[in-house]
Backbone as JSON, one array per atom type, in Angstrom:
{
  "sequence": "XXXXXXXXXXXXXXXXXXXXXXXXXXXXXXXXXXXXXXXXXXXXXXXXXXXXXXXXXXXXXXXXXXXXXXXXXXXXXXXXXXXXXXXXXXXXXXXXXXXXXXXXXXXXXXXXXXX",
  "N": [[229.21, 187.5, 56.89], [228.46, 185.16, 58.14], [230.39, 184.9, 60.19], [229.74, 187.16, 61.7], [227.15, 186.46, 62.55], [227.81, 184.19, 64.11], [229.38, 185.42, 66.1], [227.63, 187.34, 67.26], [225.24, 185.98, 67.87], [225.48, 184.4, 70.32], [225.68, 181.65, 72.55], [224.02, 181.75, 75.65], [223.96, 184.44, 75.7], [222.54, 185.52, 73.43], [220.86, 183.39, 73.15], [219.74, 180.47, 74.97], [219.71, 179.53, 78.46], [219.5, 182.06, 79.69], [218.46, 183.77, 77.73], [217.92, 186.6, 76.95], [218.94, 188.9, 75.82], [218.35, 189.74, 73.18], [215.65, 189.6, 72.97], [212.59, 190.87, 71.93], [213.74, 192.82, 70.38], [214.16, 194.34, 67.12], [214.64, 192.94, 63.9], [215.96, 193.95, 60.97], [216.49, 193.51, 57.64], [218.46, 194.89, 55.14], [218.64, 194.86, 51.8], [220.25, 194.54, 48.68], [219.79, 193.7, 45.3], [221.17, 192.38, 42.31], [219.55, 191.77, 40.27], [216.25, 191.95, 38.76], [213.07, 192.63, 40.43], [211.17, 190.86, 39.52], [212.64, 188.59, 38.95], [212.97, 187.48, 41.39], [210.69, 186.12, 42.14], [208.34, 183.46, 42.54], [208.95, 181.12, 40.14], [210.49, 182.87, 38.73], [213.74, 183.83, 37.41], [215.49, 183.26, 39.51], [214.16, 181.35, 40.84], [212.78, 181.41, 43.3], [210.76, 183.28, 45.63], [211.95, 186.25, 47.2], [211.65, 186.13, 49.94], [211.95, 183.43, 50.55], [214.69, 183.06, 50.44], [215.41, 184.35, 52.71], [214.53, 182.89, 54.85], [216.23, 181.31, 56.67], [217.44, 183.4, 58.15], [215.2, 184.63, 59.22], [214.22, 182.57, 60.85], [216.32, 182.41, 62.68], [216.03, 184.9, 63.95], [213.48, 184.56, 65.13], [214.07, 182.43, 66.84], [215.69, 183.61, 68.79], [213.94, 185.38, 69.88], [213.36, 187.75, 68.57], [211.72, 190.34, 66.62], [211.04, 189.87, 63.39], [211.3, 192.0, 60.86], [209.71, 193.07, 57.78], [211.86, 192.93, 54.97], [213.94, 195.58, 53.65], [214.27, 196.2, 50.34], [216.27, 196.69, 47.54], [216.07, 196.41, 44.29], [217.6, 195.54, 41.11], [220.14, 196.7, 41.28], [222.52, 196.58, 39.83], [221.96, 197.83, 37.42], [221.24, 200.31, 38.19], [220.76, 203.84, 38.22], [222.47, 206.81, 39.35], [220.53, 208.46, 40.43], [218.49, 206.57, 40.94], [219.68, 205.13, 43.0], [219.98, 207.13, 44.93], [217.27, 207.7, 45.41], [216.41, 205.25, 46.46], [217.96, 205.23, 48.79], [216.81, 207.39, 50.13], [214.22, 206.39, 50.56], [214.88, 204.22, 52.19], [215.89, 205.58, 54.41], [213.51, 206.82, 55.28], [212.1, 204.52, 55.98], [213.67, 203.57, 58.11], [213.29, 205.63, 59.95], [210.57, 205.49, 60.35], [209.08, 202.66, 60.65], [206.47, 201.99, 59.94], [206.23, 202.8, 57.45], [206.36, 200.68, 55.8], [203.99, 198.75, 54.13], [203.42, 196.16, 54.91], [204.05, 196.14, 57.62], [202.24, 198.04, 58.54], [199.85, 196.65, 58.08], [200.21, 194.46, 59.83], [200.3, 195.74, 62.36], [197.73, 196.82, 62.41], [196.16, 194.47, 62.45], [197.01, 193.44, 64.92], [195.99, 195.42, 66.63], [193.31, 195.0, 66.29], [192.95, 192.75, 67.68]],
  "CA": [[227.97, 187.48, 57.62], [228.48, 183.98, 59.01], [231.18, 185.22, 61.38], [228.95, 188.09, 62.49], [226.1, 185.67, 63.2], [228.44, 183.38, 65.15], [229.84, 186.3, 67.18], [226.52, 188.03, 67.92], [224.26, 185.02, 68.39], [226.29, 183.58, 71.22], [224.94, 180.91, 73.59], [224.05, 182.38, 76.95], [223.69, 185.87, 75.54], [221.43, 185.65, 72.49], [219.95, 182.27, 73.38], [220.14, 179.62, 76.08], [218.88, 179.69, 79.65], [219.29, 183.48, 79.96], [218.44, 184.32, 76.37], [217.08, 187.79, 76.94], [219.63, 190.06, 75.25], [217.76, 190.19, 71.93], [214.2, 189.45, 73.03], [211.84, 192.09, 71.69], [214.44, 193.7, 69.43], [213.71, 194.17, 65.74], [215.63, 192.55, 62.9], [215.64, 194.5, 59.65], [217.49, 193.23, 56.61], [218.51, 195.81, 54.01], [219.19, 193.99, 50.76], [220.23, 194.97, 47.28], [219.98, 192.59, 44.36], [221.59, 192.81, 40.99], [218.51, 191.39, 39.32], [214.93, 192.59, 38.9], [212.13, 192.06, 41.41], [210.5, 189.72, 38.88], [213.49, 187.39, 39.01], [212.86, 186.95, 42.75], [209.33, 185.64, 42.33], [208.19, 182.04, 42.22], [208.98, 180.94, 38.7], [211.45, 183.79, 38.14], [215.03, 183.23, 37.09], [216.13, 182.77, 40.73], [213.39, 180.2, 41.27], [212.04, 181.57, 44.54], [210.49, 184.6, 46.17], [213.06, 186.71, 48.04], [211.38, 185.67, 51.3], [212.49, 182.09, 50.73], [216.12, 183.18, 50.7], [215.59, 184.93, 54.04], [213.97, 182.0, 55.88], [217.17, 181.01, 57.76], [217.61, 184.58, 59.0], [213.94, 184.8, 59.94], [214.16, 181.57, 61.91], [217.29, 182.83, 63.7], [215.4, 185.98, 64.7], [212.42, 183.96, 65.94], [214.72, 181.58, 67.84], [216.21, 184.43, 69.89], [212.88, 186.24, 70.39], [213.32, 189.04, 67.87], [210.64, 190.59, 65.67], [211.62, 189.92, 62.05], [210.57, 192.97, 60.05], [209.84, 192.89, 56.34], [213.13, 193.51, 54.53], [214.0, 196.68, 52.71], [214.95, 195.6, 49.19], [216.57, 197.54, 46.38], [216.34, 195.53, 43.15], [218.24, 196.09, 39.9], [221.26, 197.56, 41.67], [223.56, 196.6, 38.79], [221.57, 198.75, 36.36], [220.7, 201.52, 38.81], [221.4, 205.14, 38.0], [222.76, 207.53, 40.58], [219.24, 208.91, 40.96], [217.81, 205.39, 41.5], [220.35, 204.82, 44.27], [219.6, 208.19, 45.87], [215.86, 207.5, 45.75], [216.36, 204.1, 47.35], [218.52, 205.66, 50.07], [215.8, 208.23, 50.78], [213.16, 205.48, 51.03], [215.43, 203.46, 53.32], [215.92, 206.51, 55.53], [212.13, 206.92, 55.77], [211.78, 203.23, 56.61], [214.35, 203.52, 59.4], [212.65, 206.6, 60.84], [209.19, 205.1, 60.6], [208.84, 201.35, 60.04], [205.13, 201.86, 59.39], [206.38, 203.1, 56.02], [206.11, 199.4, 55.14], [202.59, 198.35, 54.17], [203.31, 194.9, 55.65], [204.04, 196.46, 59.04], [200.96, 198.69, 58.79], [198.86, 195.58, 58.14], [200.46, 193.69, 61.06], [199.87, 196.56, 63.51], [196.26, 196.9, 62.36], [195.65, 193.18, 62.91], [197.27, 193.36, 66.36], [195.07, 196.35, 67.29], [191.98, 194.42, 66.2], [192.93, 191.65, 68.65]],
  "C": [[227.94, 186.3, 58.59], [229.24, 184.26, 60.29], [230.4, 186.17, 62.29], [227.84, 187.34, 63.24], [226.68, 184.84, 64.34], [228.86, 184.23, 66.36], [228.67, 186.91, 67.97], [225.55, 187.04, 68.57], [224.97, 183.95, 69.21], [225.42, 182.91, 72.29], [225.11, 181.61, 74.94], [223.84, 183.88, 76.89], [222.47, 186.03, 74.64], [220.42, 184.51, 72.66], [220.53, 181.4, 74.48], [219.26, 179.93, 77.28], [218.59, 181.15, 79.99], [219.21, 184.27, 78.66], [217.59, 185.57, 76.24], [217.7, 188.98, 76.21], [218.95, 190.61, 73.99], [216.23, 190.09, 71.9], [213.53, 190.81, 72.86], [212.51, 193.08, 70.75], [213.93, 193.4, 68.02], [214.89, 193.82, 64.83], [215.15, 193.1, 61.57], [216.78, 194.19, 58.71], [217.36, 194.27, 55.51], [219.29, 195.09, 52.91], [219.17, 194.7, 49.42], [220.47, 193.73, 46.42], [220.43, 193.16, 43.03], [220.51, 192.6, 39.94], [217.19, 192.1, 39.64], [214.1, 191.91, 39.99], [211.44, 190.83, 40.83], [211.34, 188.44, 38.96], [213.46, 186.75, 40.39], [211.42, 186.63, 43.1], [209.31, 184.16, 42.01], [208.09, 181.91, 40.71], [209.92, 181.91, 38.0], [212.8, 183.11, 37.95], [215.8, 182.73, 38.32], [215.34, 181.64, 41.38], [212.52, 180.38, 42.5], [211.76, 183.05, 44.81], [211.64, 184.98, 47.1], [212.89, 186.25, 49.49], [211.93, 184.28, 51.58], [213.99, 182.12, 51.04], [216.4, 183.69, 52.11], [215.11, 184.03, 55.18], [214.98, 181.65, 56.99], [217.4, 182.2, 58.71], [216.36, 184.83, 59.84], [213.85, 183.8, 61.09], [215.15, 181.89, 63.03], [216.68, 183.92, 64.58], [214.32, 185.43, 65.64], [213.02, 183.17, 67.09], [215.2, 182.39, 69.04], [215.19, 185.45, 70.39], [212.8, 187.61, 69.75], [212.1, 189.12, 66.96], [211.27, 190.79, 64.3], [210.77, 190.82, 61.17], [210.68, 192.64, 58.56], [211.13, 193.57, 55.86], [212.93, 194.74, 53.65], [214.83, 196.18, 51.54], [215.09, 196.62, 48.07], [216.98, 196.61, 45.24], [217.02, 196.29, 42.02], [219.43, 197.0, 40.21], [222.34, 197.64, 40.59], [223.25, 197.6, 37.67], [221.13, 200.11, 36.9], [221.5, 202.77, 38.45], [221.71, 205.76, 39.36], [221.47, 208.0, 41.23], [218.46, 207.75, 41.57], [218.38, 205.06, 42.88], [219.98, 205.86, 45.33], [218.15, 208.05, 46.32], [215.7, 206.34, 46.71], [216.89, 204.47, 48.74], [217.52, 206.52, 50.84], [214.66, 207.37, 51.34], [213.64, 204.67, 52.23], [215.48, 204.34, 54.57], [214.53, 206.67, 56.13], [211.73, 205.65, 56.51], [212.41, 203.15, 57.99], [213.71, 204.47, 60.41], [211.26, 206.16, 61.25], [208.9, 203.76, 59.92], [207.43, 201.16, 59.51], [205.09, 202.29, 57.94], [206.1, 201.83, 55.21], [204.64, 199.04, 55.25], [202.41, 197.04, 54.93], [203.26, 195.17, 57.15], [202.73, 197.17, 59.4], [199.87, 197.64, 58.97], [198.98, 194.79, 59.44], [199.97, 194.45, 62.28], [198.36, 196.69, 63.56], [195.65, 195.6, 62.87], [195.85, 193.01, 64.41], [196.28, 194.23, 67.14], [193.64, 195.79, 67.31], [191.82, 193.23, 67.15], [192.76, 190.35, 68.01]]
}
């Protein structure tokens, strides 16, 4: 991932004086974790909410003028059944087709519409 970030977020293309290549684009992270959602809460076994782990990526998106969308997260991947994986894939497909599938995005759009 580090190499990809270095290659894509290039000075003069993604940022710098002519930093327009990514302005207005959306950044969506699709993440699977081996542990439960509870372990990625404040006080959980990982110590932090999943959002805290994504802060560097979020700041990168903001820096280049991208809209950082709420991530799509599939927890408990290590214990997931084939059906769990298929269900997650279906939900991810819906999310990609219609980002308003996310309640966080619905809330954001509503607030924007309210001015």
